[in-house]
C-alpha positions as CSV (number, residue, x, y, z in Angstrom):
1,X,22.0,59.7,-10.7
2,X,18.9,58.2,-12.3
3,X,20.0,60.2,-15.4
4,X,23.4,58.5,-15.2
5,X,21.7,55.0,-15.0
6,X,19.5,55.9,-18.0
7,X,22.5,57.1,-20.0
8,X,24.5,53.9,-19.5
9,X,21.4,51.7,-20.0
10,X,21.0,53.4,-23.4
11,X,24.6,53.1,-24.5
12,X,25.3,49.6,-23.1
13,X,25.1,47.9,-26.5
14,X,27.6,50.3,-28.1
15,X,29.9,50.7,-25.0
16,X,32.7,48.5,-26.2
17,X,33.1,50.5,-29.4
18,X,32.8,53.8,-27.5
19,X,35.3,52.8,-24.8
20,X,37.9,51.9,-27.5
21,X,37.6,55.5,-28.8
22,X,38.0,56.9,-25.2
23,X,41.3,55.2,-24.1
24,X,43.5,52.2,-24.7
25,X,44.5,49.0,-23.0
26,X,47.4,50.7,-21.2
27,X,44.8,51.8,-18.5
28,X,43.8,48.2,-18.0
29,X,47.4,46.9,-17.7
30,X,48.3,49.6,-15.3
31,X,45.3,49.0,-13.0
32,X,45.7,45.2,-12.9
33,X,49.4,45.4,-12.2
34,X,48.9,48.0,-9.4
35,X,46.2,45.9,-7.8
36,X,48.6,42.9,-7.7
37,X,45.9,40.5,-8.8
38,X,46.8,36.8,-8.4
39,X,44.9,33.5,-8.8
40,X,42.4,32.8,-6.0
41,X,41.8,36.5,-5.1
42,X,38.4,38.0,-4.9
43,X,38.3,41.2,-6.9
44,X,35.6,43.8,-7.2
45,X,35.4,45.8,-10.4
46,X,33.3,48.9,-9.7
47,X,31.5,50.5,-12.6
48,X,32.4,47.3,-14.5
49,X,30.5,48.3,-17.7
50,X,31.0,45.5,-20.2
51,X,34.0,44.1,-18.3
52,X,37.1,46.1,-19.5
53,X,38.9,45.5,-16.1
54,X,36.9,42.4,-15.1
55,X,38.1,40.4,-18.1
56,X,41.8,41.1,-17.2
57,X,41.2,40.2,-13.6
58,X,39.6,36.9,-14.7
59,X,42.6,36.2,-16.9
60,X,44.8,36.7,-13.9
61,X,42.9,33.9,-12.1
62,X,40.6,36.0,-9.8
63,X,37.0,35.5,-8.8
64,X,35.4,38.8,-9.9
65,X,32.4,40.7,-8.6
66,X,31.3,43.1,-11.3
67,X,29.3,46.1,-9.9
68,X,27.4,48.6,-11.9
69,X,24.5,51.0,-11.6
70,X,23.2,50.0,-15.0
71,X,21.2,46.8,-15.4
72,X,21.8,46.9,-19.1
73,X,25.6,47.0,-18.6
74,X,25.4,44.1,-16.2
75,X,23.5,42.1,-18.8
76,X,26.2,42.9,-21.4
77,X,29.0,41.8,-19.1
78,X,27.1,38.7,-18.1
79,X,26.7,37.9,-21.8
80,X,30.4,38.3,-22.5
81,X,31.9,36.8,-19.3
82,X,29.2,35.1,-17.4
83,X,30.5,31.6,-18.1
84,X,33.7,32.5,-16.2
85,X,34.3,33.1,-12.5
86,X,32.2,36.3,-12.5
87,X,29.2,37.4,-10.4
88,X,27.4,40.7,-10.9
89,X,25.7,43.0,-8.4
90,X,23.8,46.2,-9.1
91,X,24.7,49.2,-7.1
92,X,22.3,52.0,-6.0
93,X,22.7,55.7,-5.7
94,X,23.3,55.4,-2.0
95,X,25.6,52.4,-1.6
96,X,27.8,49.8,-3.2
97,X,26.8,46.1,-2.7
98,X,29.9,45.0,-0.9
99,X,30.2,43.7,2.6
100,X,32.9,44.9,5.0
101,X,36.3,43.2,4.4
102,X,34.8,41.1,1.5
103,X,37.4,41.4,-1.2
104,X,41.2,41.3,-1.7
105,X,41.3,44.1,-4.2
106,X,39.1,46.7,-5.8
107,X,39.6,48.3,-9.3
108,X,37.5,51.1,-10.7
109,X,38.1,52.7,-14.1
110,X,36.4,56.0,-15.0
111,X,33.9,55.4,-12.2
112,X,34.7,58.1,-9.7
113,X,33.7,61.1,-11.8
114,X,30.1,59.7,-11.8
115,X,30.1,59.4,-7.9
116,X,27.9,61.8,-6.0
117,X,30.4,62.1,-3.2
118,X,33.9,60.9,-4.2
119,X,35.5,60.9,-0.7
120,X,32.5,59.0,0.8
121,X,32.7,56.5,-2.1
122,X,36.4,55.9,-1.6
123,X,35.6,55.3,2.1
124,X,33.0,52.7,1.2
125,X,35.4,51.0,-1.1
126,X,38.1,50.9,1.6
127,X,35.7,49.3,4.1
128,X,35.1,46.5,1.6
129,X,38.8,45.6,1.5
130,X,40.3,42.8,3.6
131,X,43.3,43.9,5.6
132,X,46.2,44.2,3.2
133,X,43.9,44.6,0.3
134,X,44.5,47.2,-2.5
135,X,42.2,49.9,-4.0
136,X,43.1,51.0,-7.5
137,X,41.3,53.8,-9.2
138,X,42.0,55.1,-12.7
139,X,40.1,58.3,-13.7
140,X,40.4,61.7,-15.4
141,X,42.6,64.5,-14.3
142,X,40.9,67.9,-13.9
143,X,39.7,69.4,-17.2
144,X,37.3,72.0,-18.5
145,X,35.1,70.1,-21.0
146,X,31.7,71.1,-19.6
147,X,29.9,69.3,-22.4
148,X,30.8,66.0,-20.7
149,X,28.3,66.9,-17.9
150,X,25.4,66.9,-20.3
151,X,26.4,64.4,-23.0
152,X,27.9,61.7,-20.9
153,X,26.4,62.7,-17.5
154,X,29.8,63.2,-15.8
155,X,29.2,64.6,-12.4
156,X,32.8,65.8,-11.9
157,X,35.2,67.3,-14.5
158,X,38.1,65.1,-13.3
159,X,40.1,65.4,-10.1
160,X,43.2,67.0,-8.7
161,X,45.7,64.2,-7.8
162,X,46.5,65.7,-4.4
163,X,42.8,65.6,-3.6
164,X,42.5,61.9,-4.5
165,X,45.6,61.1,-2.5
166,X,44.1,62.9,0.5
167,X,40.8,61.0,0.2
168,X,42.6,57.7,0.1
169,X,44.5,58.5,3.3
170,X,41.4,59.8,5.0
171,X,39.8,56.4,4.2
172,X,42.5,54.8,6.2
173,X,44.6,53.5,3.3
174,X,48.4,53.4,3.5
175,X,51.3,53.5,0.9
176,X,49.1,55.8,-1.2
177,X,50.5,56.7,-4.6
178,X,48.9,58.7,-7.4
179,X,50.6,58.7,-10.8
180,X,50.1,58.8,-14.5
181,X,48.8,55.9,-16.7
182,X,50.5,57.4,-19.7
183,X,47.1,57.2,-21.4
184,X,44.8,59.9,-22.7
185,X,41.0,59.9,-22.6
186,X,39.7,61.2,-26.0
187,X,35.9,61.6,-26.1
188,X,34.3,63.6,-28.9
189,X,31.2,65.8,-28.3
190,X,28.1,65.7,-30.4
191,X,29.2,68.8,-32.2
192,X,32.6,67.4,-33.0
193,X,34.7,68.9,-30.2
194,X,37.5,66.5,-29.3
195,X,39.0,66.3,-25.8
196,X,42.4,64.9,-24.7
197,X,42.4,64.3,-21.0
198,X,45.2,62.7,-19.0
199,X,44.3,59.7,-16.8
200,X,45.7,59.2,-13.3
201,X,46.1,55.9,-11.4
202,X,45.7,56.0,-7.6
203,X,46.6,53.1,-5.3
204,X,46.3,52.5,-1.6
205,X,46.6,49.5,0.8
206,X,44.3,48.8,3.7
207,X,46.0,48.6,7.1
208,X,46.7,45.1,8.3
């Protein structure tokens, strides 16, 4: 995981440009809509990067907690959005810096495939939700592009949607749905190999 932090520290300055090559704004629109973000809510953006989802949550009137493993990424998002209703917290390999029942909604884009233990991570996120709060995760479907492990430090080559739905339910979430964002993730390897990976959207609601 220290390699992951180092990678994102190194690419933080170029991340906005890289992200635009990976996927479009449809991912953001789908995540924000599924999370039901409204003015006055407290929303955590996990793996916030330079604020792709955080910015949209702020636009919707939420107080946003941007969480990232990379200090350099947190500096980038603070530079971009720090004058708005944003606070940043640095995560560790072991845990996410959120208290139990602290937030109304959690969004996480392209974060889960870097998690050491995805089911345990989803359980941590569910604990941080207030009763009735929503967890929304957008990430890659299962693929075979092994070079993403070495070049971008992906720990998992995407996920099966049935597995993600099961992990949400095991974390105590209800009304679980896993669908398609209608977006494609399109990274390119150092040697010019292009990938085209579908992106799912998973949503669950914490019991009242």
